[in-house]
C-alpha positions as CSV (number, residue, x, y, z in Angstrom):
1,M,-17.3,-13.2,19.0
2,Q,-14.6,-15.7,17.9
3,N,-17.0,-17.4,15.5
4,T,-18.2,-14.1,14.1
5,I,-14.6,-13.0,13.4
6,L,-13.8,-16.3,11.8
7,I,-16.9,-16.2,9.6
8,I,-16.0,-12.6,8.5
9,L,-12.5,-13.6,7.7
10,I,-13.6,-16.6,5.6
11,I,-16.0,-14.5,3.6
12,V,-13.3,-11.9,2.9
13,L,-10.9,-14.6,1.9
14,V,-13.3,-16.2,-0.5
15,I,-14.2,-12.9,-2.2
16,L,-10.5,-11.9,-2.4
17,L,-9.4,-15.1,-4.0
18,V,-12.3,-15.2,-6.6
19,V,-11.6,-11.6,-7.7
20,M,-7.8,-12.1,-7.7
21,I,-8.0,-15.3,-9.8
22,Y,-10.2,-13.6,-12.3
23,L,-8.0,-10.6,-12.7
24,Y,-4.7,-12.4,-12.6
25,T,-5.9,-15.0,-15.3
26,K,-7.1,-12.2,-17.5
27,E,-3.8,-10.3,-17.1
28,K,-1.6,-13.3,-17.9
29,K,-3.7,-14.4,-20.9
30,E,-3.2,-11.0,-22.5
31,G,0.6,-11.1,-22.5
32,H,1.7,-14.7,-22.3
33,K,0.8,-18.2,-23.4
34,Y,-1.9,-19.7,-21.3
35,K,0.2,-22.5,-19.9
36,Q,3.0,-20.1,-18.8
37,G,0.3,-17.9,-17.2
38,M,-1.1,-20.8,-15.2
39,T,2.3,-21.7,-13.9
40,V,3.0,-18.2,-12.7
41,Q,-0.5,-17.9,-11.4
42,K,0.0,-21.0,-9.2
43,I,3.2,-19.5,-7.7
44,Y,1.4,-16.2,-7.1
45,L,-1.6,-17.9,-5.4
46,Q,0.8,-19.7,-3.1
47,N,2.3,-16.3,-2.1
48,M,-1.1,-14.7,-1.7
49,S,-2.3,-17.5,0.4
50,H,0.6,-16.8,2.8
51,D,-0.1,-13.1,2.7
52,I,-3.7,-13.7,3.7
53,R,-3.1,-16.5,6.3
54,T,-0.5,-14.5,8.2
55,P,-2.8,-11.6,9.4
56,M,-5.8,-13.9,9.6
57,N,-4.0,-16.3,11.9
58,A,-2.8,-13.4,14.1
59,I,-6.3,-11.9,14.3
60,C,-7.9,-15.3,15.2
61,G,-5.2,-16.4,17.7
62,F,-5.0,-13.2,19.7
63,S,-8.7,-12.7,19.6
64,Q,-9.2,-16.1,21.2
65,I,-6.7,-15.2,23.9
66,L,-8.5,-11.9,24.7
67,C,-11.9,-13.6,24.6
68,N,-10.9,-16.4,27.0
69,K,-11.6,-15.0,30.5
70,Q,-9.3,-17.4,32.2
71,I,-6.3,-16.5,30.1
72,R,-7.2,-12.8,30.0
73,D,-7.3,-12.6,33.8
74,M,-3.6,-13.9,33.8
75,L,-2.5,-11.1,31.5
76,S,-1.2,-7.6,32.5
77,E,-2.8,-4.5,31.2
78,E,0.3,-3.9,29.1
79,E,0.0,-7.4,27.5
80,I,-3.7,-6.9,26.8
81,A,-2.9,-3.5,25.1
82,E,-0.1,-5.1,23.1
83,Y,-2.3,-7.9,21.8
84,G,-5.0,-5.4,20.9
85,V,-2.4,-3.5,18.8
86,I,-1.3,-6.7,17.1
87,I,-5.0,-7.4,16.2
88,Q,-5.4,-3.9,14.9
89,N,-2.2,-4.0,12.8
90,N,-3.2,-7.3,11.2
91,T,-6.7,-6.1,10.6
92,D,-5.3,-3.1,8.7
93,L,-3.0,-5.4,6.7
94,L,-5.9,-7.6,5.7
95,S,-8.0,-4.6,4.8
96,T,-5.2,-3.3,2.6
97,L,-5.0,-6.6,0.7
98,V,-8.8,-6.5,0.1
99,N,-8.9,-2.9,-0.9
100,D,-6.1,-3.3,-3.4
101,I,-7.9,-6.2,-5.1
102,L,-11.2,-4.2,-5.1
103,D,-9.5,-1.1,-6.5
104,I,-8.0,-3.0,-9.4
105,S,-11.4,-4.6,-10.0
106,D,-13.1,-1.2,-10.2
107,M,-10.4,0.1,-12.6
108,E,-11.0,-2.9,-14.8
109,S,-14.7,-2.4,-14.9
110,G,-14.5,1.4,-15.3
111,K,-16.2,2.1,-12.0
112,Y,-13.2,3.8,-10.4
113,R,-14.3,7.4,-10.0
114,M,-12.6,10.6,-8.9
115,N,-14.3,13.1,-6.7
116,I,-12.6,16.4,-7.6
117,G,-12.6,19.1,-5.0
118,T,-10.1,21.3,-3.0
119,C,-7.0,19.5,-1.9
120,N,-4.5,20.9,0.5
121,V,-1.3,19.2,-0.5
122,N,0.6,19.5,2.8
123,E,-2.4,18.3,4.8
124,V,-2.8,15.3,2.6
125,C,0.8,14.2,3.2
126,R,0.5,14.8,7.0
127,R,-2.6,12.6,7.1
128,A,-0.9,9.9,5.1
129,I,2.0,9.8,7.5
130,S,-0.2,9.8,10.6
131,T,-2.1,6.8,9.1
132,V,0.9,4.6,8.5
133,K,3.5,5.8,10.9
134,Y,2.6,3.3,13.6
135,R,3.8,0.5,11.3
136,C,7.2,2.2,10.7
137,P,10.1,0.1,12.0
138,E,11.6,1.4,15.3
139,R,15.0,2.2,13.7
140,V,13.4,4.2,10.9
141,N,12.7,8.0,11.1
142,M,9.7,9.0,9.1
143,Y,9.3,12.7,8.5
144,M,8.1,15.3,6.0
145,T,9.5,18.5,4.5
146,T,7.8,20.9,2.0
147,N,8.5,24.1,0.1
148,V,4.8,24.6,-0.5
149,P,2.9,27.1,1.7
150,D,0.4,25.5,4.1
151,T,-2.5,27.3,2.4
152,F,-1.6,26.0,-1.1
153,T,-4.4,23.9,-2.7
154,I,-5.0,22.2,-6.0
155,Q,-8.2,20.9,-7.6
156,S,-8.0,17.1,-7.2
157,D,-9.4,14.1,-5.3
158,P,-7.9,14.4,-1.8
159,K,-8.5,10.8,-1.0
160,R,-6.8,9.5,-4.1
161,V,-3.8,11.8,-3.7
162,E,-3.5,10.6,-0.1
163,Q,-3.8,7.0,-1.3
164,V,-0.8,7.4,-3.6
165,V,1.3,8.9,-0.8
166,M,0.2,6.2,1.6
167,N,1.0,3.4,-0.9
168,Y,4.4,4.9,-1.4
169,L,5.0,5.0,2.4
170,T,3.7,1.5,3.0
171,N,6.0,0.3,0.2
172,A,8.9,2.1,1.8
173,E,8.1,0.6,5.3
174,K,8.3,-2.9,3.9
175,H,11.7,-2.4,2.4
176,T,13.4,-0.2,5.0
177,D,14.8,-1.7,8.2
178,E,16.8,1.3,9.4
179,G,17.5,4.9,8.4
180,E,14.7,7.2,7.2
181,I,11.6,7.6,5.1
182,H,11.3,11.1,3.8
183,V,8.2,12.7,2.3
184,H,8.8,15.9,0.4
185,V,6.4,18.3,-1.5
186,S,7.8,20.7,-4.1
187,L,6.6,23.2,-6.6
188,D,10.1,23.7,-8.1
189,E,11.2,20.3,-9.2
190,N,8.7,20.1,-12.1
191,P,7.4,23.5,-13.1
192,G,3.6,23.6,-13.4
193,M,3.3,20.4,-11.3
194,V,3.2,19.6,-7.6
195,T,5.8,16.9,-7.0
196,F,5.2,14.5,-4.1
197,S,8.2,12.3,-3.4
198,V,8.9,9.5,-0.9
199,T,12.6,8.6,-0.4
200,D,13.8,5.7,1.7
201,T,17.1,4.2,2.8
202,G,16.0,0.6,2.1
203,E,17.2,-2.0,-0.4
204,G,16.5,0.1,-3.4
205,V,15.3,-1.0,-6.9
206,P,17.5,-2.0,-9.8
207,P,17.1,0.4,-12.8
208,E,16.1,-2.5,-15.0
209,N,13.1,-3.1,-12.7
210,A,11.9,0.6,-12.7
211,E,8.9,-0.2,-15.0
212,L,8.4,-3.8,-14.0
213,I,7.5,-2.8,-10.4
214,F,4.5,-0.9,-11.7
215,G,3.1,-4.0,-13.4
216,R,0.2,-5.8,-11.8
217,F,1.1,-8.7,-9.4
218,E,4.8,-8.0,-9.7
219,K,6.7,-8.7,-6.5
220,F,10.5,-8.9,-6.5
221,N,10.7,-9.6,-2.7
222,T,8.4,-12.4,-1.7
223,I,9.4,-12.2,1.9
224,N,7.5,-8.9,2.5
225,G,3.7,-9.1,2.4
226,G,1.4,-7.4,-0.1
227,T,-0.5,-8.1,-3.3
228,G,1.9,-6.5,-5.8
229,L,-0.9,-4.1,-6.7
230,G,0.0,-0.9,-4.7
231,L,2.3,0.6,-7.2
232,P,0.1,-0.1,-10.3
233,I,-2.8,1.5,-8.4
234,C,-0.6,4.6,-7.8
235,R,0.2,4.9,-11.5
236,K,-3.5,4.5,-12.5
237,I,-4.5,7.2,-10.1
238,A,-1.7,9.5,-11.1
239,T,-2.6,9.1,-14.8
240,Q,-6.3,9.8,-14.2
241,L,-5.3,13.0,-12.3
242,G,-3.1,14.2,-15.2
243,G,0.1,13.4,-13.5
244,E,2.7,10.6,-13.4
245,A,3.9,8.0,-10.9
246,K,7.4,6.6,-11.3
247,L,10.7,5.6,-9.8
248,D,13.3,8.4,-9.7
249,L,16.2,6.9,-11.8
250,N,18.4,9.9,-10.9
251,H,18.3,9.2,-7.2
252,K,21.7,9.0,-5.7
253,G,22.6,7.1,-2.6
254,K,21.0,4.2,-0.8
255,G,17.4,3.2,-1.2
256,A,14.8,4.4,-3.6
257,R,12.9,7.6,-4.4
258,F,9.3,7.4,-5.8
259,I,7.7,10.4,-7.4
260,F,4.1,11.4,-7.9
261,T,3.4,14.6,-10.0
262,H,0.1,16.4,-10.2
263,P,-0.8,19.4,-12.3
264,V,-1.0,22.7,-10.4
265,V,-3.9,23.7,-12.7
266,A,-6.2,20.8,-13.6
């Protein structure tokens, strides 16, 4: 079991790095001199290496503990359950890293498709919250409000709408240590559009970085994990659905507010 897990992780790592190097090199060549791009690429690869190794080491380490009968017999049921949660959390993190890279790759190749159908906007947000809430810091209250009827639907791709909200929530979790993360759905804020917003009480984003954070591979906080692809993916999805993904520059108070608008009538 240990060897199988390790082999799977190595394969994922190799695929991830190959795709990432290709996309990143292409991106930097388009906007900067090659030499400058290579320097920045080196720094980014170092950060990515850390982002990948951290969950991989946790998965391998705690899997070895649980697979060793001698050690396992010394653990309490609570400890076994705790180690299982750690493995699950880090597996999800590694999966997110891989999915971000693959999504960007699909967008580059034109293979990123939308499956339009009936989308219940409130239900999509509730699912997004339930998916990521277990990773929310203990001192942060994550909740949702809405002025949209529960029966209200739009024609869209429910999975992609949920992905945008989830990416916003995951981003908020990384940058909020205490306070709250508030999801809101509104039909009034932008007439003719459904407005999804995620507001946090974290460190916030300087106005001058409002557009930069939606650039590929941009990370202004190297301490927190991630590929720097989540927000660019949100913008791409929003654009393809006829809406917009942006930072709310009019937000007052601590933290940041991210907005995703979607047409009521497609």
